[in-house]
C-alpha positions in Angstrom: 0.4 -0.3 -0.3 1.4 3.4 -0.8 1.7 6.0 1.8 1.1 9.8 0.9 1.4 12.7 2.9 -0.2 16.0 2.7 1.8 18.8 0.9 2.1 21.0 4.0 3.4 17.8 5.4 6.2 17.0 2.9 7.5 20.6 2.8 8.1 20.8 6.5 9.3 17.6 6.3 11.9 18.1 3.2 12.7 21.0 5.1 14.2 19.7 8.4 16.4 17.2 6.1 17.7 20.2 4.0 18.7 21.9 7.3 19.9 19.1 9.0 24.1 19.3 9.8 26.0 17.1 7.2 29.5 15.9 7.8 32.2 14.3 6.5 34.1 11.8 8.2 38.2 11.1 7.7 39.7 8.2 8.5 43.0 9.1 10.7 44.4 5.4 10.7 46.0 3.1 10.5 47.4 3.5 7.3 51.5 3.2 6.2 53.4 1.2 8.1 51.6 2.1 11.6 49.8 -1.1 12.1 46.9 0.2 15.2 46.5 4.2 16.7 44.9 5.9 19.2 43.6 9.2 19.4 43.5 11.6 23.0 43.5 14.9 21.8 42.9 18.0 19.6 43.2 21.5 18.8 41.0 24.6 17.3 43.4 23.9 14.3 41.6 20.4 13.8 45.5 18.9 14.6 44.9 15.0 16.4 47.6 14.1 18.4 47.3 10.3 20.3 49.5 7.2 19.5 50.7 5.0 16.9 52.0 2.0 16.2 54.5 2.3 13.2 56.3 -1.5 12.3 59.8 0.5 11.9 60.4 1.9 15.5 58.5 -1.1 17.5 55.9 -0.4 19.8 53.6 2.3 20.4 55.5 5.9 20.0 53.3 10.1 20.7 52.2 10.7 17.0 50.6 13.6 15.5 47.3 13.0 12.9 46.1 15.4 11.0 44.1 14.7 7.1 44.4 13.3 4.4 48.2 12.4 6.1 50.6 10.0 7.8 50.9 10.1 11.0 54.3 11.8 12.2 55.9 10.5 15.2 57.0 11.9 18.1 60.8 10.7 18.7 60.6 10.0 23.0 62.8 8.3 24.1 60.9 5.3 24.3 57.6 4.2 24.0 54.2 5.9 25.0 51.5 8.3 23.8 50.5 12.1 23.4 47.4 13.1 25.4 47.3 17.0 24.7 48.1 19.8 22.1 47.7 23.5 22.0 47.1 25.7 19.0 51.0 27.0 19.1 51.2 22.8 18.2 53.3 22.5 21.3 52.0 18.6 22.4 52.0 17.4 25.5 52.3 13.4 26.7 54.4 11.0 28.0 56.4 7.7 27.5 57.9 5.2 29.3 61.5 3.7 30.0 62.6 1.4 33.0 59.0 0.8 34.3 58.9 4.7 34.9 56.8 7.5 33.5 57.9 10.8 32.3 55.8 14.4 30.7 57.5 15.3 27.8 56.1 18.3 25.8 57.3 19.5 22.6 58.3 23.6 21.0 58.7 23.8 17.8 59.9 20.0 17.1 61.8 19.8 19.6 61.0 17.3 22.6 61.5 18.3 26.0 61.3 16.4 29.1 59.4 17.6 32.6 60.6 17.4 35.4 59.8 14.9 38.1 59.0 15.1 41.2 60.7 13.0 43.6 61.0 10.3 40.9 57.4 9.9 41.0 55.9 9.5 37.6 54.3 12.2 35.6 51.6 12.2 33.7 50.5 15.6 31.5 46.9 15.4 30.7 46.3 19.2 29.9 48.0 21.9 27.9 46.6 25.5 27.3 47.9 28.1 24.6 50.1 29.8 27.4 51.9 26.6 27.6 51.1 26.0 31.2 50.1 22.4 31.7 48.6 20.6 34.1 48.9 16.9 35.6 49.5 14.5 38.2 52.0 12.5 40.1 51.9 9.4 40.6 54.2 7.6 43.6 55.4 3.1 42.8 53.9 2.3 46.0 51.3 3.8 47.9 49.3 4.4 44.2 48.0 8.1 45.4 48.3 11.2 42.7 49.0 14.5 43.4 48.3 17.3 41.7 51.2 20.1 39.5 51.3 22.9 36.8 54.0 23.8 35.0 55.0 27.1 34.1 57.4 28.8 32.3 59.5 26.3 32.9 58.8 26.0 36.6 57.0 23.2 38.4 55.2 23.7 41.3 54.0 21.0 43.0 50.2 21.3 44.3 50.4 17.5 46.0 47.4 16.8 47.8 45.5 19.6 47.7 45.2 19.0 52.2 43.8 15.8 51.3 44.6 12.4 51.0 45.6 12.4 46.4 44.3 14.7 44.1 44.4 15.9 40.4 44.1 18.2 37.8 42.1 17.5 34.5 42.1 20.5 32.9 43.4 23.7 32.0 41.6 27.0 29.9 43.1 29.7 28.7 42.3 32.4 31.6 44.8 29.4 33.8 41.2 28.1 35.7 41.6 24.6 36.5 39.2 21.7 37.1 40.4 18.6 38.9 39.2 16.2 42.0 40.7 15.5 45.6 39.9 13.1 47.8 39.8 13.4 51.9 39.1 11.9 54.5 35.3 13.3 54.5 34.7 12.1 50.9 35.5 13.4 48.0 35.6 16.9 45.6 35.4 18.1 42.3 36.3 22.0 42.0 37.1 24.5 40.5 40.3 26.5 40.8 39.9 29.8 39.8 42.1 32.8 40.9 43.9 30.8 43.8 40.7 29.9 45.3 39.4 26.9 44.9 34.7 26.4 44.8 33.2 23.1 44.5 30.9 22.4 42.1 29.2 19.1 44.0 26.5 21.7 44.9 25.6 22.9 42.2 25.2 19.6 40.8 22.9 17.8 43.1 25.6 15.3 43.6 28.3 13.5 46.0 30.6 12.0 43.4 32.0 14.2 40.3 34.9 14.0 38.0 35.1 17.3 36.0 36.9 16.6 32.3 36.9 19.0 30.2 37.0 23.1 30.4 36.3 25.8 28.2 37.7 29.1 27.7 34.4 30.9 29.9 34.8 28.7 32.8 31.6 25.7 31.0 32.5 22.4 32.5 31.4 18.8 31.3 32.6 15.1 33.1 30.0 12.6 34.5 28.7 11.9 38.5 26.8 9.6 39.7 23.3 9.7 39.3 22.0 8.3 42.1 20.6 4.4 41.0 24.4 3.0 40.9 25.5 3.9 37.1 27.6 7.0 36.4 25.9 9.4 33.8 27.0 13.7 31.9 27.0 16.3 33.6 27.5 20.0 32.0 27.7 23.0 33.9 27.1 25.8 31.5 26.6 29.8 32.5 26.8 28.2 35.8 23.4 26.3 35.4 23.9 22.6 35.3 22.9 19.4 32.9 22.2 15.9 33.2 23.3 14.5 30.6 21.7 11.2 30.6 21.1 8.0 28.3 18.3 5.8 29.7 17.5 4.0 33.1 20.4 2.1 34.3 22.8 3.1 31.1 26.1 5.1 32.0 27.8 7.8 30.1 30.1 10.1 30.1 30.9 14.2 28.9 34.7 14.2 27.6 35.0 17.7 26.3 33.2 21.4 25.6 33.6 23.5 23.1 33.4 27.5 23.5 30.5 27.3 21.8 28.7 24.8 24.5 29.4 21.8 22.4 29.0 18.4 24.4 30.5 14.9 23.3 31.3 12.6 25.0 30.2 8.2 25.4 27.7 6.5 26.9 27.0 2.3 27.1 24.6 1.2 24.0 21.0 0.5 24.9 21.1 -2.7 22.1 24.9 -4.4 22.7 28.3 -4.1 24.3 29.7 -1.4 22.6 30.3 2.0 23.6 28.5 5.1 21.5 30.0 8.4 20.6 27.2 11.4 21.3 27.3 15.1 20.4 24.9 17.0 23.1 24.1 20.5 22.6 21.0 23.0 24.4 19.9 19.4 25.5 19.5 17.2 22.7 21.5 14.1 22.2 22.8 13.0 18.6 24.3 9.7 18.8 27.3 9.7 16.2 26.9 6.0 15.1 23.4 7.4 14.1 23.6 10.0 11.2 23.5 9.2 7.7 26.6 10.4 6.9 29.1 8.2 9.3 26.5 5.0 8.0 26.9 6.0 4.3 31.0 6.3 5.2 30.5 2.0 6.6 31.9 3.1 9.7 30.2 0.0 11.6 30.7 1.5 15.3 31.5 4.9 16.9 32.8 3.5 19.9 33.2 7.2 21.4 33.8 10.7 21.0 36.8 12.1 22.9 36.5 16.2 21.1 35.3 18.6 20.0 37.0 22.1 19.5 35.6 25.2 18.7 34.7 24.9 14.8 32.4 22.2 15.8 35.3 19.2 14.2 34.9 15.9 16.6 37.1 13.6 16.7 36.9 9.8 18.2 37.6 6.4 17.7 35.1 3.0 16.0 36.3 0.6 13.5 34.5 -0.2 9.7 36.6 -3.1 9.4 35.9 -5.5 12.8 38.5 -5.8 15.0 40.2 -2.9 13.4 40.2 0.4 16.0 41.1 3.6 13.9 40.6 7.1 14.5 38.5 9.0 13.2 37.3 13.4 12.7 34.0 14.1 12.2 34.2 17.6 10.0 30.8 19.4 9.4 30.6 19.9 6.0 29.6 23.9 5.9 32.6 24.1 7.8 35.2 22.5 5.9 34.1 24.1 2.8 34.6 27.7 4.0 38.1 26.1 4.4 38.8 25.3 1.0 
């Protein structure tokens, strides 16, 4: 039986389809001599960093990824990963040598080791456009972490911030830092701005949260306790809290927010054991796997979305061929055409 629609409804549907955001999706590897890739960070120039397993080097090496180009290895002394990149192209990450984890930062293709704190493992997690770096240190025996800032060539050890352990997870261009700490009374999640620490738990009305990203407006995303045995994503935008939920008993995590308030992350799939990357904007969640342009390109699984920049470009991991994980870059078509 053939179904027909009123002309008015047909016009509305056509208009909706024509205004839906369209994308190009690019495969970031593995290509060439690279066996596998991991992607971790991206800047506003859509340069991605992570790691790649190169046949010629052996092991997984920090690497830089750009669309249409082979992965570029970062020549650290040993295997490791790049974790973040700023708009000046400075990259931070870590490498492991003799069972010790060292932090590094690159400047003009020169790799510099970040000073360690009392011989502890060092893990840089973020770098802003001023070159300020934040991360965590970890002792070899107790597993407790400390927070630190590396600024103007000087290491500032913040330790456990008056608690048992602490971590700095991200920093914006204003120097605002987000992180967590544990105390004898429980845990806390906070924003550190102008030397003052402010807990975000009262804003979220939860007992536990982990902030992951802060944009240049001071908006924060991460994950929090749902109150029913799972974790869900959250966003604090203009000091207003949002719960990013995916259905009953479905866990998820908001990982990155750009200056326009677009959020990306992952949640567990409702229909399988796979994770699913998503885009959240103004209260609306879109699974990247469901985008027509992604399906047409043959991607079977979009496992996560790890970052979104101010151009709306998203990157993460997924696969087109089973058991062959690749990094991907999702580029809004309008933005992409303007670059050409």
